[in-house]
N, CA, C and O atoms as a printed pandas DataFrame, in Angstrom:
     atom_number atom_name residue_name chain_id  residue_number  x_coord  y_coord  z_coord
0              1         N          UNK        A               1   -7.574   34.938    9.891
1              2        CA          UNK        A               1   -7.551   33.866   10.740
2              3         C          UNK        A               1   -9.025   33.571   10.938
3              4         O          UNK        A               1   -9.842   34.416   11.304
4              5         N          UNK        A               2   -9.330   32.153   10.635
5              6        CA          UNK        A               2  -10.762   31.729   10.706
6              7         C          UNK        A               2  -11.051   31.112   12.109
7              8         O          UNK        A               2  -10.122   30.650   12.771
8              9         N          UNK        A               3  -12.254   31.103   12.535
9             10        CA          UNK        A               3  -12.682   30.654   13.820
10            11         C          UNK        A               3  -13.138   29.323   13.611
11            12         O          UNK        A               3  -14.212   29.229   13.016
12            13         N          UNK        A               4  -12.530   28.195   13.987
13            14        CA          UNK        A               4  -13.199   26.833   13.959
14            15         C          UNK        A               4  -14.481   26.653   14.575
15            16         O          UNK        A               4  -15.346   25.985   14.008
16            17         N          UNK        A               5  -14.676   27.197   15.695
17            18        CA          UNK        A               5  -15.867   27.112   16.424
18            19         C          UNK        A               5  -17.034   27.749   15.709
19            20         O          UNK        A               5  -18.144   27.219   15.739
20            21         N          UNK        A               6  -16.814   28.808   15.105
21            22        CA          UNK        A               6  -17.809   29.613   14.354
22            23         C          UNK        A               6  -18.163   28.759   13.115
23            24         O          UNK        A               6  -19.326   28.831   12.718
24            25         N          UNK        A               7  -17.401   28.058   12.540
25            26        CA          UNK        A               7  -17.677   27.183   11.334
26            27         C          UNK        A               7  -17.923   25.747   11.665
27            28         O          UNK        A               7  -17.924   24.865   10.807
28            29         N          UNK        A               8  -18.140   25.533   12.984
29            30        CA          UNK        A               8  -18.460   24.235   13.527
30            31         C          UNK        A               8  -17.370   23.225   13.049
31            32         O          UNK        A               8  -17.754   22.131   12.635
32            33         N          UNK        A               9  -15.982   23.527   13.080
33            34        CA          UNK        A               9  -15.002   22.619   12.767
34            35         C          UNK        A               9  -14.127   22.252   14.056
35            36         O          UNK        A               9  -14.014   23.084   14.956
36            37         N          UNK        A              10  -13.532   21.045   14.133
37            38        CA          UNK        A              10  -12.761   20.683   15.288
38            39         C          UNK        A              10  -11.496   21.480   15.415
39            40         O          UNK        A              10  -10.824   21.745   14.418
40            41         N          UNK        A              11  -11.196   21.824   16.488
41            42        CA          UNK        A              11   -9.798   22.457   16.846
42            43         C          UNK        A              11   -8.779   21.407   16.795
43            44         O          UNK        A              11   -8.736   20.544   17.671
44            45         N          UNK        A              12   -7.917   21.436   15.767
45            46        CA          UNK        A              12   -6.808   20.456   15.508
46            47         C          UNK        A              12   -5.551   21.033   16.004
47            48         O          UNK        A              12   -5.467   22.222   16.309
48            49         N          UNK        A              13   -4.465   20.115   16.099
49            50        CA          UNK        A              13   -3.090   20.522   16.434
50            51         C          UNK        A              13   -2.588   21.448   15.296
51            52         O          UNK        A              13   -1.848   22.391   15.575
52            53         N          UNK        A              14   -2.954   21.214   14.084
53            54        CA          UNK        A              14   -2.681   22.038   12.947
54            55         C          UNK        A              14   -3.064   23.461   13.093
55            56         O          UNK        A              14   -2.308   24.397   12.838
56            57         N          UNK        A              15   -4.303   23.572   13.525
57            58        CA          UNK        A              15   -4.788   24.902   13.695
58            59         C          UNK        A              15   -4.100   25.641   14.862
59            60         O          UNK        A              15   -3.732   26.810   14.747
60            61         N          UNK        A              16   -3.938   24.903   16.016
61            62        CA          UNK        A              16   -3.127   25.406   17.259
62            63         C          UNK        A              16   -1.809   25.836   16.822
63            64         O          UNK        A              16   -1.420   26.940   17.204
64            65         N          UNK        A              17   -1.065   25.126   16.075
65            66        CA          UNK        A              17    0.270   25.449   15.733
66            67         C          UNK        A              17    0.223   26.616   14.648
67            68         O          UNK        A              17    1.132   27.445   14.681
68            69         N          UNK        A              18   -0.635   26.715   13.826
69            70        CA          UNK        A              18   -0.785   27.809   12.930
70            71         C          UNK        A              18   -1.017   29.108   13.656
71            72         O          UNK        A              18   -0.441   30.128   13.277
72            73         N          UNK        A              19   -1.881   29.112   14.740
73            74        CA          UNK        A              19   -2.224   30.335   15.489
74            75         C          UNK        A              19   -1.001   30.713   16.379
75            76         O          UNK        A              19   -0.769   31.905   16.582
76            77         N          UNK        A              20   -0.197   29.725   16.927
77            78        CA          UNK        A              20    1.020   30.061   17.620
78            79         C          UNK        A              20    2.027   30.671   16.562
79            80         O          UNK        A              20    2.665   31.679   16.867
80            81         N          UNK        A              21    2.173   30.095   15.363
81            82        CA          UNK        A              21    3.116   30.645   14.480
82            83         C          UNK        A              21    2.761   32.070   14.145
83            84         O          UNK        A              21    3.640   32.931   14.097
84            85         N          UNK        A              22    1.465   32.344   13.908
85            86        CA          UNK        A              22    1.093   33.712   13.670
86            87         C          UNK        A              22    1.154   34.669   14.735
87            88         O          UNK        A              22    1.384   35.848   14.464
88            89         N          UNK        A              23    0.962   34.266   16.006
89            90        CA          UNK        A              23    1.120   35.035   17.231
90            91         C          UNK        A              23    2.593   35.369   17.556
91            92         O          UNK        A              23    2.887   36.366   18.217
92            93         N          UNK        A              24    3.532   34.484   17.059
93            94        CA          UNK        A              24    4.890   34.641   17.482
94            95         C          UNK        A              24    5.895   34.988   16.268
95            96         O          UNK        A              24    7.121   34.920   16.345
96            97         N          UNK        A              25    5.148   35.374   15.126
97            98        CA          UNK        A              25    5.903   35.627   13.934
98            99         C          UNK        A              25    6.909   36.701   13.914
99           100         O          UNK        A              25    7.844   36.718   13.114
100          101         N          UNK        A              26    6.663   37.739   14.954
101          102        CA          UNK        A              26    7.697   38.823   14.937
102          103         C          UNK        A              26    8.518   38.754   16.268
103          104         O          UNK        A              26    9.258   39.692   16.565
104          105         N          UNK        A              27    8.402   37.716   17.026
105          106        CA          UNK        A              27    9.110   37.363   18.212
106          107         C          UNK        A              27   10.490   36.869   17.878
107          108         O          UNK        A              27   10.654   35.840   17.223
108          109         N          UNK        A              28   11.521   37.632   18.346
109          110        CA          UNK        A              28   12.968   37.175   17.967
110          111         C          UNK        A              28   13.518   36.338   19.035
111          112         O          UNK        A              28   14.343   35.472   18.741
112          113         N          UNK        A              29   13.153   36.506   20.209
113          114        CA          UNK        A              29   13.887   35.744   21.422
114          115         C          UNK        A              29   12.916   35.395   22.465
115          116         O          UNK        A              29   11.838   35.972   22.602
116          117         N          UNK        A              30   13.396   34.295   23.296
117          118        CA          UNK        A              30   12.587   33.912   24.364
118          119         C          UNK        A              30   13.475   34.197   25.569
119          120         O          UNK        A              30   14.690   34.008   25.503
120          121         N          UNK        A              31   12.873   34.652   26.672
121          122        CA          UNK        A              31   13.613   34.829   27.985
122          123         C          UNK        A              31   13.392   33.778   29.041
123          124         O          UNK        A              31   12.337   33.162   29.193
124          125         N          UNK        A              32   14.419   33.641   29.712
125          126        CA          UNK        A              32   14.371   32.601   30.877
126          127         C          UNK        A              32   15.423   32.860   31.826
127          128         O          UNK        A              32   16.021   33.935   31.787
128          129         N          UNK        A              33   15.728   31.892   32.754
129          130        CA          UNK        A              33   16.760   32.016   33.691
130          131         C          UNK        A              33   17.647   30.795   33.714
131          132         O          UNK        A              33   17.148   29.690   33.503
132          133         N          UNK        A              34   18.939   30.935   33.961
133          134        CA          UNK        A              34   19.819   29.859   33.912
134          135         C          UNK        A              34   20.829   30.000   35.093
135          136         O          UNK        A              34   21.176   31.136   35.418
136          137         N          UNK        A              35   21.285   28.994   35.704
137          138        CA          UNK        A              35   22.286   29.145   36.718
138          139         C          UNK        A              35   23.578   29.284   36.044
139          140         O          UNK        A              35   23.855   28.509   35.129
140          141         N          UNK        A              36   24.462   30.273   36.440
141          142        CA          UNK        A              36   25.616   30.471   35.914
142          143         C          UNK        A              36   26.630   30.722   37.122
143          144         O          UNK        A              36   26.529   31.752   37.789
144          145         N          UNK        A              37   27.525   29.846   37.368
145          146        CA          UNK        A              37   28.408   29.937   38.559
146          147         C          UNK        A              37   27.716   30.125   39.864
147          148         O          UNK        A              37   28.181   30.887   40.712
148          149         N          UNK        A              38   26.488   29.374   40.070
149          150        CA          UNK        A              38   25.770   29.365   41.174
150          151         C          UNK        A              38   24.875   30.566   41.445
151          152         O          UNK        A              38   24.294   30.767   42.512
152          153         N          UNK        A              39   24.818   31.455   40.209
153          154        CA          UNK        A              39   23.896   32.586   40.359
154          155         C          UNK        A              39   22.929   32.498   39.351
155          156         O          UNK        A              39   23.275   32.158   38.220
156          157         N          UNK        A              40   21.759   32.759   39.612
157          158        CA          UNK        A              40   20.633   32.748   38.663
158          159         C          UNK        A              40   20.563   33.914   37.838
159          160         O          UNK        A              40   20.315   34.988   38.386
160          161         N          UNK        A              41   20.754   33.861   36.540
161          162        CA          UNK        A              41   20.922   34.956   35.630
162          163         C          UNK        A              41   19.890   34.818   34.510
163          164         O          UNK        A              41   19.564   33.726   34.044
164          165         N          UNK        A              42   19.399   35.983   34.110
165          166        CA          UNK        A              42   18.310   36.099   32.917
166          167         C          UNK        A              42   19.121   35.919   31.672
167          168         O          UNK        A              42   20.203   36.477   31.487
168          169         N          UNK        A              43   18.483   35.033   30.753
169          170        CA          UNK        A              43   19.136   34.883   29.504
170          171         C          UNK        A              43   18.051   35.077   28.446
171          172         O          UNK        A              43   16.870   34.809   28.664
172          173         N          UNK        A              44   18.505   35.549   27.306
173          174        CA          UNK        A              44   17.575   35.609   26.209
174          175         C          UNK        A              44   18.114   34.678   24.996
175          176         O          UNK        A              44   19.284   34.789   24.628
176          177         N          UNK        A              45   17.309   33.844   24.443
177          178        CA          UNK        A              45   17.696   32.926   23.433
178          179         C          UNK        A              45   17.022   33.222   22.120
179          180         O          UNK        A              45   15.920   33.769   22.151
180          181         N          UNK        A              46   17.560   32.923   21.008
181          182        CA          UNK        A              46   16.845   33.185   19.772
182          183         C          UNK        A              46   15.806   32.291   19.750
183          184         O          UNK        A              46   15.923   31.191   20.290
184          185         N          UNK        A              47   14.567   32.713   19.058
185          186        CA          UNK        A              47   13.311   32.003   19.033
186          187         C          UNK        A              47   13.177   31.598   17.557
187          188         O          UNK        A              47   12.699   32.376   16.731
188          189         N          UNK        A              48   13.589   30.416   17.254
189          190        CA          UNK        A              48   13.554   29.929   15.789
190          191         C          UNK        A              48   12.451   29.062   15.386
191          192         O          UNK        A              48   12.102   29.064   14.206
192          193         N          UNK        A              49   11.827   28.270   16.303
193          194        CA          UNK        A              49   10.796   27.131   16.115
194          195         C          UNK        A              49    9.519   27.586   16.277
195          196         O          UNK        A              49    8.762   27.004   17.054
196          197         N          UNK        A              50    9.119   28.689   15.562
197          198        CA          UNK        A              50    7.810   29.215   15.679
198          199         C          UNK        A              50    6.669   28.295   15.081
199          200         O          UNK        A              50    6.624   27.884   13.922
200          201         N          UNK        A              51    5.689   28.030   16.163
201          202        CA          UNK        A              51    4.587   27.395   15.755
202          203         C          UNK        A              51    4.794   25.773   16.162
203          204         O          UNK        A              51    3.889   24.953   16.005
204          205         N          UNK        A              52    5.897   25.488   16.617
205          206        CA          UNK        A              52    6.090   24.140   16.969
206          207         C          UNK        A              52    6.027   23.930   18.626
207          208         O          UNK        A              52    6.184   24.859   19.418
208          209         N          UNK        A              53    5.800   22.709   18.964
209          210        CA          UNK        A              53    5.636   22.445   20.500
210          211         C          UNK        A              53    7.044   22.477   21.053
211          212         O          UNK        A              53    8.016   22.506   20.297
212          213         N          UNK        A              54    7.155   22.472   22.357
213          214        CA          UNK        A              54    8.533   22.475   23.072
214          215         C          UNK        A              54    9.149   21.157   22.757
215          216         O          UNK        A              54    8.507   20.150   22.458
216          217         N          UNK        A              55   10.580   21.250   22.858
217          218        CA          UNK        A              55   11.390   20.068   22.687
218          219         C          UNK        A              55   12.105   19.654   23.874
219          220         O          UNK        A              55   12.632   18.545   23.955
220          221         N          UNK        A              56   12.141   20.631   24.920
221          222        CA          UNK        A              56   12.962   20.335   26.148
222          223         C          UNK        A              56   11.976   20.779   27.339
223          224         O          UNK        A              56   11.005   21.524   27.202
224          225         N          UNK        A              57   12.381   20.222   28.451
225          226        CA          UNK        A              57   11.504   20.495   29.644
226          227         C          UNK        A              57   11.693   21.939   30.017
227          228         O          UNK        A              57   12.694   22.573   29.681
228          229         N          UNK        A              58   10.761   22.413   30.681
229          230        CA          UNK        A              58   10.836   23.955   31.045
230          231         C          UNK        A              58   10.142   24.117   32.435
231          232         O          UNK        A              58    9.255   24.945   32.639
232          233         N          UNK        A              59   10.612   23.276   33.344
233          234        CA          UNK        A              59   10.067   23.190   34.727
234          235         C          UNK        A              59   10.618   24.369   35.601
235          236         O          UNK        A              59   11.834   24.422   35.779
236          237         N          UNK        A              60    9.865   25.243   36.112
237          238        CA          UNK        A              60   10.487   26.336   36.925
238          239         C          UNK        A              60   10.619   25.882   38.399
239          240         O          UNK        A              60    9.847   25.051   38.879
240          241         N          UNK        A              61   11.569   26.423   39.062
241          242        CA          UNK        A              61   11.949   26.103   40.302
242          243         C          UNK        A              61   11.305   27.202   41.308
243          244         O          UNK        A              61   11.557   28.392   41.116
244          245         N          UNK        A              62   10.459   26.791   42.400
245          246        CA          UNK        A              62    9.790   27.690   43.289
246          247         C          UNK        A              62   10.728   28.166   44.100
247          248         O          UNK        A              62   11.819   27.607   44.215
248          249         N          UNK        A              63   10.359   29.392   44.832
249          250        CA          UNK        A              63   11.302   29.945   45.917
250          251         C          UNK        A              63   11.785   28.924   46.910
251          252         O          UNK        A              63   12.946   28.964   47.317
252          253         N          UNK        A              64   10.875   27.950   47.339
253          254        CA          UNK        A              64   11.199   27.008   48.396
254          255         C          UNK        A              64   12.201   25.886   47.822
255          256         O          UNK        A              64   12.612   25.028   48.603
256          257         N          UNK        A              65   12.587   25.874   46.525
257          258        CA          UNK        A              65   13.502   24.921   45.872
258          259         C          UNK        A              65   12.753   23.839   45.290
259          260         O          UNK        A              65   13.396   23.112   44.533
260          261         N          UNK        A              66   11.490   23.558   45.479
261          262        CA          UNK        A              66   10.747   22.544   44.762
262          263         C          UNK        A              66   10.550   22.947   43.328
263          264         O          UNK        A              66   10.415   24.122   42.986
264          265         N          UNK        A              67   10.539   21.890   42.476
265          266        CA          UNK        A              67   10.317   22.019   41.055
266          267         C          UNK        A              67    8.797   21.885   40.592
267          268         O          UNK        A              67    8.131   20.897   40.900
268          269         N          UNK        A              68    8.330   22.853   39.895
269          270        CA          UNK        A              68    6.955   22.806   39.403
270          271         C          UNK        A              68    6.990   22.078   38.022
271          272         O          UNK        A              68    7.572   22.640   37.095
272          273         N          UNK        A              69    6.424   20.909   37.837
273          274        CA          UNK        A              69    6.636   20.232   36.690
274          275         C          UNK        A              69    5.417   20.488   35.611
275          276         O          UNK        A              69    4.243   20.258   35.900
276          277         N          UNK        A              70    5.792   20.936   34.479
277          278        CA          UNK        A              70    4.842   21.008   33.298
278          279         C          UNK        A              70    4.847   19.817   32.526
279          280         O          UNK        A              70    5.541   18.845   32.825
280          281         N          UNK        A              71    4.071   19.864   31.516
281          282        CA          UNK        A              71    3.782   18.556   30.705
282          283         C          UNK        A              71    5.258   18.297   30.065
283          284         O          UNK        A              71    5.849   19.259   29.575
284          285         N          UNK        A              72    5.803   17.123   30.064
285          286        CA          UNK        A              72    7.058   16.856   29.418
286          287         C          UNK        A              72    6.783   16.871   27.807
287          288         O          UNK        A              72    5.700   16.616   27.280
288          289         N          UNK        A              73    7.952   17.211   27.163
289          290        CA          UNK        A              73    7.746   17.288   25.606
290          291         C          UNK        A              73    7.310   16.041   25.119
291          292         O          UNK        A              73    6.495   16.082   24.197
292          293         N          UNK        A              74    7.730   14.774   25.599
293          294        CA          UNK        A              74    7.319   13.615   24.882
294          295         C          UNK        A              74    5.782   13.369   24.933
295          296         O          UNK        A              74    5.205   12.665   24.104
296          297         N          UNK        A              75    5.175   13.987   25.945
297          298        CA          UNK        A              75    3.616   13.882   26.150
298          299         C          UNK        A              75    2.989   14.791   25.321
299          300         O          UNK        A              75    1.781   14.603   25.173
300          301         N          UNK        A              76    3.525   15.802   24.694
301          302        CA          UNK        A              76    2.924   16.703   23.865
302          303         C          UNK        A              76    2.614   16.060   22.472
303          304         O          UNK        A              76    3.156   15.012   22.118
304          305         N          UNK        A              77    1.661   16.783   21.656
305          306        CA          UNK        A              77    1.372   16.059   20.397
306          307         C          UNK        A              77    2.551   16.159   19.474
307          308         O          UNK        A              77    3.342   17.099   19.546
308          309         N          UNK        A              78    2.663   15.162   18.589
309          310        CA          UNK        A              78    3.790   14.984   17.692
310          311         C          UNK        A              78    3.349   16.072   16.484
311          312         O          UNK        A              78    2.214   16.527   16.342
312          313         N          UNK        A              79    4.439   16.359   15.707
313          314        CA          UNK        A              79    4.179   17.065   14.594
314          315         C          UNK        A              79    3.295   16.277   13.481
315          316         O          UNK        A              79    3.412   15.072   13.260
316          317         N          UNK        A              80    2.503   17.044   12.897
317          318        CA          UNK        A              80    1.504   16.451   11.977
318          319         C          UNK        A              80    1.767   16.952   10.564
319          320         O          UNK        A              80    1.049   16.582    9.635
């Protein structure tokens, strides 16, 4: 893996996605929580889209019930 800063190159979305793909190449699943029959349950889902940006919102709910909003998928960079 080359270091763009060391070679005085700009950090591009292509490089970020390449690093993400490299870091997740052996990751088989992602964990999260889902409401099932009114109960919050942990779920593991297959991780297939390595190196790509998120496609769905992933906003966590705080203990007080408020939603903490992350960047929506439509505002993330598109595939290059």
